[in-house]
C-alpha positions in Angstrom: 4.7 -29.0 -13.5 7.2 -28.9 -10.7 8.5 -26.4 -9.0 10.2 -26.2 -6.3 11.8 -22.9 -5.0 13.5 -22.5 -2.2 16.1 -20.0 -1.6 18.4 -20.4 1.0 17.4 -17.4 3.4 14.0 -19.3 3.5 15.4 -22.4 5.8 17.1 -19.2 7.8 13.5 -17.8 8.2 12.0 -21.0 9.1 14.7 -21.4 11.7 14.3 -17.7 13.2 10.0 -18.4 13.1 10.6 -21.7 15.3 12.7 -20.1 17.8 10.3 -17.0 18.2 7.2 -18.9 18.2 7.3 -19.5 22.2 7.0 -16.3 23.0 3.8 -15.3 21.0 0.5 -15.4 22.3 -1.3 -15.5 18.1 -0.2 -16.5 14.9 -1.6 -14.3 12.2 -1.6 -16.4 8.9 -1.9 -14.2 5.6 -3.8 -16.3 2.9 -4.3 -15.5 -0.5 -8.1 -14.8 -1.3 -8.2 -16.2 -4.6 -6.3 -19.5 -3.4 -6.9 -20.1 0.4 -6.2 -24.0 0.3 -3.0 -23.5 -1.7 -1.6 -20.5 0.2 -1.8 -22.5 3.3 1.4 -23.0 4.3 2.1 -26.4 6.6 5.3 -25.6 7.5 3.5 -22.9 9.9 0.8 -25.4 11.3 4.0 -27.3 12.1 5.7 -24.7 14.2 2.5 -22.6 15.6 1.3 -26.0 17.9 -1.8 -25.0 19.7 -1.5 -21.6 19.8 -4.7 -19.5 18.4 -4.7 -18.3 15.0 -6.1 -15.6 12.8 -6.3 -16.5 9.1 -6.1 -13.2 7.2 -7.5 -13.5 3.8 -5.9 -10.8 1.8 -6.4 -10.0 -2.0 -10.3 -10.6 -1.2 -11.0 -7.5 -3.8 -9.5 -9.7 -6.4 -11.5 -13.2 -4.9 -14.9 -13.8 -6.3 -17.2 -12.6 -3.1 -19.2 -15.0 -2.9 -16.1 -17.9 -2.9 -14.5 -15.9 -0.3 -17.8 -16.0 2.0 -18.1 -19.9 2.0 -14.6 -19.6 2.7 -15.0 -17.9 5.8 -17.6 -20.0 6.9 -15.3 -23.2 5.8 -12.1 -21.7 7.8 -14.3 -21.1 10.9 -15.6 -24.9 11.2 -12.0 -26.5 9.6 -8.6 -26.4 10.6 -7.9 -27.2 6.7 -4.7 -28.6 7.7 -6.0 -30.4 11.2 -8.6 -32.9 11.6 -11.1 -30.5 12.7 -10.9 -26.8 14.1 -10.3 -26.4 17.7 -12.1 -23.1 18.4 -8.4 -21.7 18.2 -8.9 -20.0 14.8 -10.6 -17.1 13.4 -10.7 -16.2 9.7 -11.5 -12.8 8.1 -11.2 -11.4 4.7 -9.9 -8.1 4.3 -9.2 -5.2 1.6 -6.4 -2.8 2.5 -8.0 0.3 0.5 -10.4 0.0 3.7 -7.5 -0.1 6.2 -9.3 1.0 9.2 -12.0 -1.6 8.9 -8.9 -4.2 8.1 -7.3 -2.8 11.4 -10.6 -3.0 13.7 -11.2 -6.9 12.4 -7.7 -8.2 13.2 -7.4 -6.0 16.6 -11.1 -7.9 17.1 -10.0 -11.2 16.4 -6.6 -11.2 18.0 -7.8 -10.2 21.0 -10.5 -12.6 21.6 -8.0 -15.2 21.0 -4.7 -14.2 22.5 -4.3 -13.8 26.0 -1.0 -11.4 26.9 1.7 -13.7 28.6 1.7 -13.3 32.4 3.8 -9.7 33.1 3.0 -8.1 29.9 -0.1 -5.4 29.4 0.1 -6.4 25.4 -0.2 -9.6 23.5 2.3 -10.5 21.0 1.5 -11.6 17.4 3.7 -13.3 15.1 2.5 -12.7 11.2 3.6 -15.0 8.5 3.2 -15.9 5.2 4.0 -17.5 1.9 5.9 -14.7 -0.6 4.1 -12.5 -2.3 0.7 -13.0 -0.1 0.4 -9.2 0.8 2.0 -9.4 4.1 4.0 -6.7 3.6 1.1 -4.4 2.5 -0.9 -5.5 5.7 1.9 -4.7 8.6 2.0 -1.2 6.8 -1.8 -0.9 7.4 -1.9 -2.2 10.7 1.2 0.0 11.7 0.0 3.0 9.8 2.4 3.8 8.4 5.2 1.9 6.1 7.5 0.1 8.1 7.6 -2.8 5.6 9.1 -2.8 1.7 5.9 -4.0 -0.5 6.8 -4.7 -3.8 5.1 -6.6 -6.8 7.4 -10.0 -6.6 7.9 -12.8 -4.2 10.7 -12.4 -1.5 10.6 -8.8 -1.1 11.3 -9.2 2.8 14.6 -10.7 3.8 14.9 -9.9 7.3 12.5 -10.1 10.2 11.4 -6.9 12.5 9.2 -5.7 15.4 6.5 -3.1 15.0 4.7 -2.1 17.9 1.0 -1.4 17.0 -0.9 1.7 18.5 -2.9 -0.9 20.3 0.5 -1.7 21.9 0.5 -5.4 20.1 3.8 -5.9 19.5 4.1 -7.5 16.0 6.7 -9.7 14.9 7.2 -9.9 11.0 9.2 -12.2 9.1 9.9 -13.3 5.3 7.7 -15.6 3.6 8.3 -18.9 3.5 7.3 -21.9 1.2 7.7 -25.4 2.3 10.5 -27.3 0.5 8.5 -30.1 -1.2 5.3 -29.0 -2.7 3.7 -32.4 -3.0 0.1 -31.4 -5.2 0.8 -30.5 -8.4 -2.2 -27.8 -8.7 -1.7 -26.5 -5.4 2.0 -25.4 -7.6 0.3 -24.2 -10.5 -2.2 -22.1 -8.7 0.6 -20.7 -6.6 2.5 -19.8 -9.7 -0.6 -18.3 -11.2 -0.9 -15.9 -8.4 2.4 -15.1 -8.3 3.9 -16.8 -5.2 7.2 -17.7 -7.3 9.6 -15.6 -9.4 8.5 -15.5 -13.0 12.2 -16.7 -13.3 11.4 -20.2 -12.2 8.2 -20.4 -14.1 7.1 -21.7 -17.7 4.7 -19.2 -18.6 2.6 -21.4 -21.2 2.0 -24.4 -18.7 1.1 -21.8 -16.3 -1.4 -20.3 -18.1 -2.6 -23.1 -19.8 -3.5 -24.2 -16.2 -5.4 -21.1 -15.0 -7.3 -20.9 -18.5 -8.7 -24.4 -17.7 -10.1 -23.3 -14.6 -11.3 -19.9 -16.1 -13.1 -21.5 -19.1 -15.2 -23.9 -16.6 -15.9 -21.3 -13.9 -15.6 -18.0 -15.4 -16.2 -18.3 -19.4 -18.2 -15.0 -19.1 -15.4 -12.8 -17.6 -13.0 -14.4 -20.3 -15.5 -13.4 -23.1 -15.8 -9.7 -22.2 -12.1 -9.1 -21.4 -11.4 -10.9 -24.4 -14.4 -9.6 -26.6 -15.2 -13.5 -27.6 -18.5 -14.0 -29.1 -17.7 -17.9 -28.6 -15.4 -19.1 -26.0 -12.4 -20.9 -28.0 -12.7 -25.0 -27.5 -10.0 -25.7 -24.8 -6.8 -23.8 -22.9 -4.9 -24.3 -26.2 -6.9 -22.3 -28.2 -8.1 -19.5 -25.8 -4.0 -19.0 -25.3 -4.2 -18.7 -29.3 -7.1 -16.7 -29.3 -5.8 -14.0 -26.8 -2.5 -13.7 -29.1 -4.4 -13.1 -32.1 -6.7 -10.7 -30.0 -3.7 -9.0 -28.4 -1.5 -8.5 -30.9 0.8 -11.2 -29.7 2.5 -12.3 -33.1 6.0 -13.0 -34.5 7.4 -12.5 -37.9 5.1 -13.9 -40.4 2.0 -13.6 -38.3 2.9 -16.8 -36.1 1.4 -16.1 -32.6 4.0 -15.5 -29.6 2.5 -18.0 -27.1 4.8 -16.8 -24.2 3.6 -12.7 -24.8 0.1 -14.4 -24.9 0.4 -16.3 -21.6 1.7 -13.5 -20.5 -1.4 -11.4 -21.1 -3.7 -13.9 -19.5 -1.2 -14.0 -16.4 -1.1 -10.5 -16.1 -5.0 -9.7 -16.4 -5.6 -12.1 -13.8 -3.0 -10.9 -11.2 -4.3 -7.7 -11.5 -7.7 -8.2 -11.4 -8.3 -6.8 -14.5 -10.1 -10.0 -16.0 -12.9 -9.7 -12.7 -12.9 -11.1 -9.3 -11.9 -14.7 -9.6 -11.2 -17.6 -7.4 -8.6 -20.7 -8.0 -10.4 -23.1 -5.2 -13.6 -23.3 -3.5 -13.9 -25.5 -0.2 -15.8 -27.9 -1.6 -12.8 -29.0 -4.0 -11.4 -30.1 -0.6 -14.6 -30.9 1.3 -13.9 -34.9 1.5 -11.0 -35.2 4.1 -12.7 -33.2 7.1 -15.6 -33.9 9.0 -18.5 -31.5 10.2 -17.8 -30.2 13.8 -20.4 -31.1 16.3 -22.8 -28.5 17.3 -22.4 -29.5 20.6 
C-alpha cells in the first residue's frame, strides 16, 4: 500500500526547522514507543547533523514493556539512521500520566548532552517528530501548562512556537513532519495502523489486515481475550470477519461490513483496548548495525 501524504505546510515546516537547527544545543526527537523505527524521521537525522539528540519514546503505556526495554538498550547503542552511535544519543521512555518523572528524565538527558552556546545561561532545544506521535502532549507536560493544541489526529500543530520551561531551557516547537517518500511499505503500514496519517488517506481494510497479521503472530492471547475467541481464526482475513460478526458489524442480509470491522480493530489497537502491543522489535532491524566497541 502506498500512502504519500505530504501536505504543503510540511514543506514550509521542514524549511523552518532547517533554519532553526544551527541555533539549537540539543534535539528532542519524539518517537512512538510502539514503532520507534517506523516513526524515526530520516529528515530529522539529516537536519540535525552531529547535534546531540534525546530520543523520547512516547505512548510507552500502550507498548509492550519488554519490547520497549529492548528498544532503549538498542537506541542507547545505535543511532539507527547512522552506522553506529557516537555517544551523542540518549533514549528514554515516558508516560505523560507520570508528568514529574517525564520532566525529570528529559531534563537530565538534555542536561547531560546539551552545552549552552557561549553567552547563554540555559540551553536551547528543538522538539521534532512525526504527526500524531504525542509531541504536543509532551510539550504541555514539560511546560506544566497548556501551550500546545492536542488532538487525536495528525497535523494538529500548524505553526512554530517558543516555550520557556521552568528550568530556563528554551524549547522550540514545530509542526510534525513526515518525509516526502516513504520507501518501506511495512513502515508505511505501521504508521497508518498507529495513526500517523489522516483516516481519509487510508484503505481501512488493508491497514487492518496488516495489523491483524502482526497481532496473530505476536499477540494471539490478546486477540483471544478481547474478542472472546476460543480458537484463533486462520489468518488476517478470517480474523477481520470474526471481529465483524462478534462486534455486530453487519449490513442488510447479515453481510459483514468489513470496513467497520477493520475500524474496530484499528481503534482497539490505537486506544490500547487490545493491550500493550509493539509493532516492531529491535531484532527486526538488527542486520545492518554493527555493535559498538567496548573500548
